[in-house]
Biopython code that builds the backbone (N, CA, C, O; Angstrom):
import numpy as np
from Bio.PDB.StructureBuilder import StructureBuilder

atoms = [
    (1, "UNK", "N", (143.743, 95.877, 130.647)),
    (1, "UNK", "CA", (143.078, 96.192, 129.975)),
    (1, "UNK", "C", (142.188, 97.348, 130.335)),
    (1, "UNK", "O", (141.952, 97.497, 131.534)),
    (2, "UNK", "N", (141.522, 98.407, 129.249)),
    (2, "UNK", "CA", (140.893, 99.592, 129.076)),
    (2, "UNK", "C", (138.994, 98.825, 129.849)),
    (2, "UNK", "O", (138.793, 97.614, 129.757)),
    (3, "UNK", "N", (138.148, 99.548, 130.357)),
    (3, "UNK", "CA", (137.003, 99.675, 130.230)),
    (3, "UNK", "C", (135.778, 100.019, 129.014)),
    (3, "UNK", "O", (136.094, 101.037, 128.399)),
    (4, "UNK", "N", (135.286, 99.793, 128.833)),
    (4, "UNK", "CA", (134.136, 99.366, 128.153)),
    (4, "UNK", "C", (133.865, 100.863, 127.846)),
    (4, "UNK", "O", (134.019, 101.755, 128.680)),
    (5, "UNK", "N", (133.434, 101.060, 126.529)),
    (5, "UNK", "CA", (133.261, 103.408, 126.888)),
    (5, "UNK", "C", (131.745, 102.799, 126.961)),
    (5, "UNK", "O", (131.208, 101.775, 126.538)),
    (6, "UNK", "N", (131.282, 104.050, 127.779)),
    (6, "UNK", "CA", (130.265, 104.213, 128.405)),
    (6, "UNK", "C", (129.136, 104.208, 127.489)),
    (6, "UNK", "O", (128.103, 103.675, 127.894)),
    (7, "UNK", "N", (129.156, 104.669, 126.421)),
    (7, "UNK", "CA", (128.206, 104.364, 125.331)),
    (7, "UNK", "C", (127.832, 102.852, 124.669)),
    (7, "UNK", "O", (126.772, 102.267, 124.447)),
    (8, "UNK", "N", (129.401, 102.493, 124.452)),
    (8, "UNK", "CA", (129.486, 100.424, 124.645)),
    (8, "UNK", "C", (128.181, 100.017, 125.620)),
    (8, "UNK", "O", (127.054, 99.625, 125.314)),
    (9, "UNK", "N", (128.804, 100.273, 126.919)),
    (9, "UNK", "CA", (127.604, 99.556, 127.396)),
    (9, "UNK", "C", (126.589, 99.831, 127.897)),
    (9, "UNK", "O", (126.080, 98.909, 128.533)),
    (10, "UNK", "N", (125.745, 101.301, 127.863)),
    (10, "UNK", "CA", (124.880, 102.011, 127.263)),
    (10, "UNK", "C", (123.737, 101.133, 126.289)),
    (10, "UNK", "O", (122.584, 100.855, 126.616)),
    (11, "UNK", "N", (124.421, 100.799, 125.018)),
    (11, "UNK", "CA", (123.955, 100.283, 123.904)),
    (11, "UNK", "C", (123.144, 98.304, 124.593)),
    (11, "UNK", "O", (122.209, 97.541, 124.349)),
    (12, "UNK", "N", (124.152, 98.405, 125.349)),
    (12, "UNK", "CA", (124.045, 96.974, 125.455)),
    (12, "UNK", "C", (123.618, 96.370, 126.066)),
    (12, "UNK", "O", (123.356, 95.170, 125.991)),
    (13, "UNK", "N", (123.376, 97.500, 127.207)),
    (13, "UNK", "CA", (121.898, 97.272, 128.249)),
    (13, "UNK", "C", (120.629, 97.291, 127.139)),
    (13, "UNK", "O", (119.821, 96.405, 126.859)),
    (14, "UNK", "N", (120.735, 98.230, 126.784)),
    (14, "UNK", "CA", (119.611, 99.110, 125.485)),
    (14, "UNK", "C", (118.670, 97.395, 124.533)),
    (14, "UNK", "O", (117.586, 96.811, 124.531)),
    (15, "UNK", "N", (120.180, 97.304, 123.825)),
    (15, "UNK", "CA", (119.445, 96.045, 123.483)),
    (15, "UNK", "C", (118.663, 94.914, 124.046)),
    (15, "UNK", "O", (117.593, 94.379, 123.757)),
    (16, "UNK", "N", (120.103, 94.640, 125.477)),
    (16, "UNK", "CA", (119.559, 93.270, 126.328)),
    (16, "UNK", "C", (117.694, 93.977, 126.991)),
    (16, "UNK", "O", (116.683, 93.309, 127.209)),
    (17, "UNK", "N", (117.842, 95.084, 127.093)),
    (17, "UNK", "CA", (116.375, 95.078, 127.761)),
    (17, "UNK", "C", (115.482, 95.237, 126.216)),
    (17, "UNK", "O", (114.532, 94.454, 126.255)),
    (18, "UNK", "N", (115.509, 95.800, 125.259)),
    (18, "UNK", "CA", (114.457, 94.769, 124.709)),
    (18, "UNK", "C", (114.713, 94.167, 123.571)),
    (18, "UNK", "O", (114.183, 94.381, 122.480)),
    (19, "UNK", "N", (115.675, 93.281, 123.887)),
    (19, "UNK", "CA", (114.934, 91.720, 123.258)),
    (19, "UNK", "C", (114.201, 91.392, 124.657)),
    (19, "UNK", "O", (113.602, 90.321, 124.742)),
    (20, "UNK", "N", (114.221, 92.058, 125.489)),
    (20, "UNK", "CA", (113.961, 91.001, 127.261)),
    (20, "UNK", "C", (112.370, 91.495, 127.088)),
    (20, "UNK", "O", (111.511, 90.900, 127.737)),
    (21, "UNK", "N", (112.102, 92.282, 126.452)),
    (21, "UNK", "CA", (110.402, 93.206, 126.464)),
    (21, "UNK", "C", (110.132, 92.371, 124.926)),
    (21, "UNK", "O", (109.086, 91.760, 124.709)),
    (22, "UNK", "N", (111.038, 92.447, 124.124)),
    (22, "UNK", "CA", (110.648, 91.447, 123.415)),
    (22, "UNK", "C", (110.166, 90.417, 123.243)),
    (22, "UNK", "O", (109.383, 90.244, 122.309)),
    (23, "UNK", "N", (110.594, 89.171, 124.339)),
    (23, "UNK", "CA", (110.510, 88.034, 124.173)),
    (23, "UNK", "C", (109.024, 88.310, 125.139)),
    (23, "UNK", "O", (108.138, 87.733, 124.508)),
    (24, "UNK", "N", (108.755, 88.592, 125.693)),
    (24, "UNK", "CA", (107.327, 88.587, 126.881)),
    (24, "UNK", "C", (106.408, 89.578, 126.930)),
    (24, "UNK", "O", (105.375, 89.590, 127.599)),
    (25, "UNK", "N", (106.851, 90.474, 126.141)),
    (25, "UNK", "CA", (105.368, 91.699, 125.315)),
    (25, "UNK", "C", (105.524, 90.696, 124.090)),
    (25, "UNK", "O", (106.539, 90.021, 123.922)),
    (26, "UNK", "N", (103.969, 90.654, 122.916)),
    (26, "UNK", "CA", (104.351, 90.522, 122.583)),
    (26, "UNK", "C", (104.233, 92.029, 121.477)),
    (26, "UNK", "O", (103.953, 93.127, 121.958)),
    (27, "UNK", "N", (104.513, 91.816, 119.877)),
    (27, "UNK", "CA", (103.678, 92.707, 118.971)),
    (27, "UNK", "C", (103.219, 92.842, 118.698)),
    (27, "UNK", "O", (103.128, 93.836, 117.977)),
    (28, "UNK", "N", (102.101, 91.829, 118.958)),
    (28, "UNK", "CA", (101.412, 92.403, 117.741)),
    (28, "UNK", "C", (100.333, 92.703, 118.748)),
    (28, "UNK", "O", (100.278, 92.064, 119.798)),
    (29, "UNK", "N", (99.406, 93.732, 118.435)),
    (29, "UNK", "CA", (97.642, 94.001, 119.419)),
    (29, "UNK", "C", (97.263, 93.004, 119.558)),
    (29, "UNK", "O", (97.593, 92.049, 118.855)),
    (30, "UNK", "N", (96.235, 92.946, 120.776)),
    (30, "UNK", "CA", (95.701, 91.758, 120.653)),
    (30, "UNK", "C", (94.645, 91.943, 120.155)),
    (30, "UNK", "O", (94.246, 92.869, 119.448)),
    (31, "UNK", "N", (93.930, 90.627, 120.693)),
    (31, "UNK", "CA", (92.510, 91.243, 119.804)),
    (31, "UNK", "C", (92.153, 92.101, 120.613)),
    (31, "UNK", "O", (91.729, 93.196, 120.242)),
    (32, "UNK", "N", (92.322, 91.557, 122.569)),
    (32, "UNK", "CA", (91.356, 92.764, 122.386)),
    (32, "UNK", "C", (91.096, 94.011, 122.695)),
    (32, "UNK", "O", (90.187, 94.639, 123.237)),
    (33, "UNK", "N", (92.715, 94.337, 121.938)),
    (33, "UNK", "CA", (92.714, 96.543, 121.694)),
    (33, "UNK", "C", (92.363, 96.237, 120.762)),
    (33, "UNK", "O", (91.495, 97.082, 120.542)),
    (34, "UNK", "N", (92.387, 95.147, 119.377)),
    (34, "UNK", "CA", (91.873, 95.728, 118.979)),
    (34, "UNK", "C", (90.105, 96.169, 118.646)),
    (34, "UNK", "O", (89.587, 97.139, 118.092)),
    (35, "UNK", "N", (89.511, 94.824, 119.343)),
    (35, "UNK", "CA", (88.143, 95.187, 119.653)),
    (35, "UNK", "C", (88.200, 96.480, 120.458)),
    (35, "UNK", "O", (87.499, 97.439, 120.135)),
    (36, "UNK", "N", (88.963, 96.516, 121.421)),
    (36, "UNK", "CA", (88.640, 98.090, 122.067)),
    (36, "UNK", "C", (89.332, 99.767, 120.929)),
    (36, "UNK", "O", (89.421, 100.805, 121.585)),
    (37, "UNK", "N", (89.642, 99.834, 119.756)),
    (37, "UNK", "CA", (90.131, 100.165, 119.127)),
    (37, "UNK", "C", (88.745, 100.556, 118.420)),
    (37, "UNK", "O", (88.411, 101.739, 118.348)),
    (38, "UNK", "N", (87.978, 99.562, 117.918)),
    (38, "UNK", "CA", (87.192, 99.652, 116.835)),
    (38, "UNK", "C", (85.870, 100.536, 117.349)),
    (38, "UNK", "O", (85.380, 101.506, 116.771)),
    (39, "UNK", "N", (85.158, 99.535, 119.397)),
    (39, "UNK", "CA", (84.873, 100.249, 119.984)),
    (39, "UNK", "C", (85.118, 102.038, 119.330)),
    (39, "UNK", "O", (84.453, 102.622, 118.474)),
    (40, "UNK", "N", (85.758, 102.302, 119.756)),
    (40, "UNK", "CA", (86.244, 103.956, 120.079)),
    (40, "UNK", "C", (86.369, 104.958, 118.719)),
    (40, "UNK", "O", (86.548, 106.176, 118.705)),
    (41, "UNK", "N", (86.268, 104.361, 117.993)),
    (41, "UNK", "CA", (86.129, 104.437, 116.620)),
    (41, "UNK", "C", (84.624, 104.796, 116.434)),
    (41, "UNK", "O", (84.281, 105.855, 115.907)),
    (42, "UNK", "N", (83.767, 103.893, 116.879)),
    (42, "UNK", "CA", (82.577, 103.578, 116.627)),
    (42, "UNK", "C", (81.520, 104.738, 117.308)),
    (42, "UNK", "O", (80.323, 104.977, 117.148)),
    (43, "UNK", "N", (82.680, 105.375, 118.214)),
    (43, "UNK", "CA", (82.201, 106.130, 119.367)),
    (43, "UNK", "C", (82.212, 107.863, 119.346)),
    (43, "UNK", "O", (81.600, 108.767, 119.913)),
    (44, "UNK", "N", (83.875, 107.656, 117.790)),
    (44, "UNK", "CA", (83.614, 108.845, 117.141)),
    (44, "UNK", "C", (83.209, 109.034, 116.107)),
    (44, "UNK", "O", (83.195, 110.074, 115.447)),
    (45, "UNK", "N", (82.760, 107.802, 115.828)),
    (45, "UNK", "CA", (82.308, 108.053, 114.375)),
    (45, "UNK", "C", (80.845, 108.936, 115.192)),
    (45, "UNK", "O", (80.675, 110.140, 114.999)),
    (46, "UNK", "N", (79.833, 108.051, 116.146)),
    (46, "UNK", "CA", (78.378, 108.665, 116.553)),
    (46, "UNK", "C", (78.375, 109.914, 116.752)),
    (46, "UNK", "O", (77.446, 110.558, 116.266)),
    (47, "UNK", "N", (79.508, 110.664, 117.591)),
    (47, "UNK", "CA", (79.771, 112.220, 117.483)),
    (47, "UNK", "C", (79.499, 112.733, 116.424)),
    (47, "UNK", "O", (78.530, 113.394, 116.052)),
    (48, "UNK", "N", (80.720, 112.284, 115.772)),
    (48, "UNK", "CA", (80.483, 113.585, 114.230)),
    (48, "UNK", "C", (79.192, 112.825, 113.501)),
    (48, "UNK", "O", (78.974, 113.305, 112.389)),
    (49, "UNK", "N", (78.487, 111.986, 113.793)),
    (49, "UNK", "CA", (76.893, 112.263, 112.707)),
    (49, "UNK", "C", (76.420, 113.631, 113.666)),
    (49, "UNK", "O", (76.064, 114.765, 113.347)),
    (50, "UNK", "N", (76.641, 112.784, 115.311)),
    (50, "UNK", "CA", (75.955, 114.054, 116.013)),
    (50, "UNK", "C", (75.524, 115.737, 115.734)),
    (50, "UNK", "O", (74.579, 116.456, 115.409)),
    (51, "UNK", "N", (76.968, 115.760, 116.123)),
    (51, "UNK", "CA", (77.684, 117.228, 115.229)),
    (51, "UNK", "C", (77.201, 117.197, 113.797)),
    (51, "UNK", "O", (76.781, 118.200, 113.220)),
    (52, "UNK", "N", (77.227, 116.813, 113.623)),
    (52, "UNK", "CA", (76.969, 117.307, 111.386)),
    (52, "UNK", "C", (75.388, 117.543, 111.103)),
    (52, "UNK", "O", (74.814, 118.266, 110.288)),
    (53, "UNK", "N", (74.675, 116.205, 112.587)),
    (53, "UNK", "CA", (72.726, 116.648, 111.719)),
    (53, "UNK", "C", (72.853, 117.437, 112.906)),
    (53, "UNK", "O", (71.930, 118.248, 112.976)),
    (54, "UNK", "N", (73.706, 117.505, 113.930)),
    (54, "UNK", "CA", (72.749, 118.893, 114.495)),
    (54, "UNK", "C", (73.653, 120.575, 113.972)),
    (54, "UNK", "O", (74.184, 121.124, 114.937)),
    (55, "UNK", "N", (73.740, 120.964, 113.266)),
    (55, "UNK", "CA", (74.058, 121.904, 112.211)),
    (55, "UNK", "C", (73.494, 121.439, 111.423)),
    (55, "UNK", "O", (74.393, 121.676, 110.617)),
    (56, "UNK", "N", (71.964, 120.392, 110.169)),
    (56, "UNK", "CA", (71.728, 120.319, 109.836)),
    (56, "UNK", "C", (71.754, 119.839, 108.424)),
    (56, "UNK", "O", (70.926, 119.996, 107.527)),
    (57, "UNK", "N", (73.232, 119.038, 108.442)),
    (57, "UNK", "CA", (73.945, 118.900, 107.807)),
    (57, "UNK", "C", (73.476, 116.949, 107.320)),
    (57, "UNK", "O", (73.213, 116.170, 108.236)),
    (58, "UNK", "N", (73.447, 116.318, 105.366)),
    (58, "UNK", "CA", (73.596, 115.337, 106.163)),
    (58, "UNK", "C", (74.484, 114.260, 106.233)),
    (58, "UNK", "O", (75.218, 114.142, 105.252)),
    (59, "UNK", "N", (74.589, 113.598, 106.961)),
    (59, "UNK", "CA", (75.168, 112.030, 107.445)),
    (59, "UNK", "C", (75.321, 111.130, 107.211)),
    (59, "UNK", "O", (76.160, 110.470, 107.824)),
    (60, "UNK", "N", (74.801, 110.760, 106.483)),
    (60, "UNK", "CA", (74.805, 109.702, 105.633)),
    (60, "UNK", "C", (75.939, 108.726, 105.197)),
    (60, "UNK", "O", (75.972, 107.502, 105.317)),
    (61, "UNK", "N", (77.082, 109.775, 104.534)),
    (61, "UNK", "CA", (78.191, 108.684, 104.704)),
    (61, "UNK", "C", (79.009, 108.338, 105.929)),
    (61, "UNK", "O", (80.176, 107.962, 105.821)),
    (62, "UNK", "N", (78.683, 108.406, 106.551)),
    (62, "UNK", "CA", (79.399, 108.568, 107.863)),
    (62, "UNK", "C", (78.240, 107.362, 108.780)),
    (62, "UNK", "O", (78.637, 106.303, 109.266)),
    (63, "UNK", "N", (77.013, 107.784, 108.828)),
    (63, "UNK", "CA", (75.690, 106.674, 109.527)),
    (63, "UNK", "C", (76.457, 105.281, 108.708)),
    (63, "UNK", "O", (76.585, 104.213, 109.306)),
    (64, "UNK", "N", (77.039, 105.517, 106.955)),
    (64, "UNK", "CA", (77.333, 104.271, 105.990)),
    (64, "UNK", "C", (78.210, 103.693, 106.563)),
    (64, "UNK", "O", (77.994, 102.557, 106.987)),
    (65, "UNK", "N", (79.677, 104.423, 106.771)),
    (65, "UNK", "CA", (81.122, 103.983, 107.799)),
    (65, "UNK", "C", (80.690, 103.150, 109.002)),
    (65, "UNK", "O", (81.166, 102.067, 109.341)),
    (66, "UNK", "N", (79.574, 103.931, 109.670)),
    (66, "UNK", "CA", (79.278, 103.930, 111.043)),
    (66, "UNK", "C", (78.773, 102.120, 111.741)),
    (66, "UNK", "O", (78.993, 101.403, 112.718)),
    (67, "UNK", "N", (77.716, 102.117, 109.980)),
    (67, "UNK", "CA", (76.857, 100.559, 110.363)),
    (67, "UNK", "C", (78.045, 99.423, 109.585)),
    (67, "UNK", "O", (78.091, 98.254, 109.968)),
    (68, "UNK", "N", (79.219, 100.080, 108.163)),
    (68, "UNK", "CA", (80.357, 99.470, 108.551)),
    (68, "UNK", "C", (81.556, 98.696, 109.398)),
    (68, "UNK", "O", (82.173, 97.631, 109.356)),
    (69, "UNK", "N", (81.482, 100.103, 110.322)),
    (69, "UNK", "CA", (82.358, 99.113, 111.497)),
    (69, "UNK", "C", (82.001, 98.535, 112.754)),
    (69, "UNK", "O", (82.659, 98.104, 113.701)),
    (70, "UNK", "N", (80.410, 98.675, 112.434)),
    (70, "UNK", "CA", (79.373, 98.039, 113.510)),
    (70, "UNK", "C", (79.258, 96.580, 112.782)),
    (70, "UNK", "O", (79.504, 95.588, 113.469)),
    (71, "UNK", "N", (79.096, 96.510, 112.174)),
    (71, "UNK", "CA", (79.650, 94.877, 110.918)),
    (71, "UNK", "C", (80.307, 94.188, 111.257)),
    (71, "UNK", "O", (80.067, 92.999, 111.468)),
    (72, "UNK", "N", (81.730, 94.987, 111.456)),
    (72, "UNK", "CA", (83.410, 94.166, 111.299)),
    (72, "UNK", "C", (83.191, 94.578, 112.822)),
    (72, "UNK", "O", (84.351, 94.760, 113.193)),
    (73, "UNK", "N", (82.556, 94.772, 113.666)),
    (73, "UNK", "CA", (83.043, 94.752, 115.840)),
    (73, "UNK", "C", (82.444, 93.446, 115.493)),
    (73, "UNK", "O", (82.903, 92.339, 115.774)),
    (74, "UNK", "N", (81.484, 93.687, 114.920)),
    (74, "UNK", "CA", (80.112, 92.432, 115.085)),
    (74, "UNK", "C", (81.438, 90.803, 114.501)),
    (74, "UNK", "O", (81.422, 89.808, 115.227)),
    (75, "UNK", "N", (81.846, 90.806, 113.965)),
    (75, "UNK", "CA", (82.296, 90.212, 113.240)),
    (75, "UNK", "C", (83.797, 89.804, 113.659)),
    (75, "UNK", "O", (84.360, 88.714, 113.557)),
    (76, "UNK", "N", (84.126, 90.676, 114.019)),
    (76, "UNK", "CA", (85.188, 90.280, 115.153)),
    (76, "UNK", "C", (85.512, 90.358, 116.319)),
    (76, "UNK", "O", (86.642, 90.733, 116.633)),
    (77, "UNK", "N", (84.222, 89.885, 117.567)),
    (77, "UNK", "CA", (83.625, 89.749, 118.103)),
    (77, "UNK", "C", (82.898, 87.999, 118.521)),
    (77, "UNK", "O", (82.405, 87.192, 119.309)),
    (78, "UNK", "N", (83.239, 88.270, 117.592)),
    (78, "UNK", "CA", (82.641, 86.584, 116.845)),
    (78, "UNK", "C", (83.299, 85.946, 116.983)),
    (78, "UNK", "O", (83.352, 85.421, 118.095)),
    (79, "UNK", "N", (84.360, 85.511, 115.828)),
    (79, "UNK", "CA", (85.922, 84.864, 115.724)),
    (79, "UNK", "C", (86.180, 84.605, 117.271)),
    (79, "UNK", "O", (86.045, 83.449, 117.672)),
    (80, "UNK", "N", (86.614, 85.800, 118.341)),
    (80, "UNK", "CA", (86.698, 85.701, 119.511)),
    (80, "UNK", "C", (86.127, 85.522, 120.883)),
    (80, "UNK", "O", (86.582, 85.597, 122.024)),
    (81, "UNK", "N", (84.966, 85.259, 120.353)),
    (81, "UNK", "CA", (84.181, 84.240, 121.465)),
    (81, "UNK", "C", (84.319, 82.509, 120.689)),
    (81, "UNK", "O", (84.127, 81.457, 121.299)),
    (82, "UNK", "N", (84.800, 82.682, 118.823)),
    (82, "UNK", "CA", (84.923, 81.181, 118.804)),
    (82, "UNK", "C", (85.953, 81.045, 119.714)),
    (82, "UNK", "O", (85.270, 80.926, 120.731)),
    (83, "UNK", "N", (86.841, 80.990, 120.008)),
    (83, "UNK", "CA", (88.568, 80.557, 120.331)),
    (83, "UNK", "C", (88.377, 80.982, 121.214)),
    (83, "UNK", "O", (89.479, 80.831, 121.742)),
    (84, "UNK", "N", (87.482, 81.722, 122.296)),
    (84, "UNK", "CA", (87.418, 80.917, 123.185)),
    (84, "UNK", "C", (86.958, 79.125, 123.949)),
    (84, "UNK", "O", (87.180, 78.885, 125.136)),
]
sb = StructureBuilder()
sb.init_structure("model")
sb.init_model(0)
sb.init_chain("A")
sb.init_seg("    ")
for serial, (resi, resn, name, xyz) in enumerate(atoms, 1):
    if name == "N":
        sb.init_residue(resn, " ", resi, " ")
    sb.init_atom(name, np.array(xyz, "f"), 0.0, 1.0, " ", f" {name:<3s}", serial, name[0])
structure = sb.get_structure()
């Protein structure tokens, strides 16, 4: 009997590990991950607003975006608190 080819063994191991990881680690980001991403996005937009204003330019569109992101973040946080 021949030993299995190394590539085939490696492929089987990779598939097994991926299957185990998929069962342990959720494929969708958690609500906490989404909240953190939204906080980071708001920080980036706020920094950009400061940069634009420092150049003497109008930042109305960026401010509206930041306000919209804050509103969405507030809704996400409310849903998170309600689910606990």
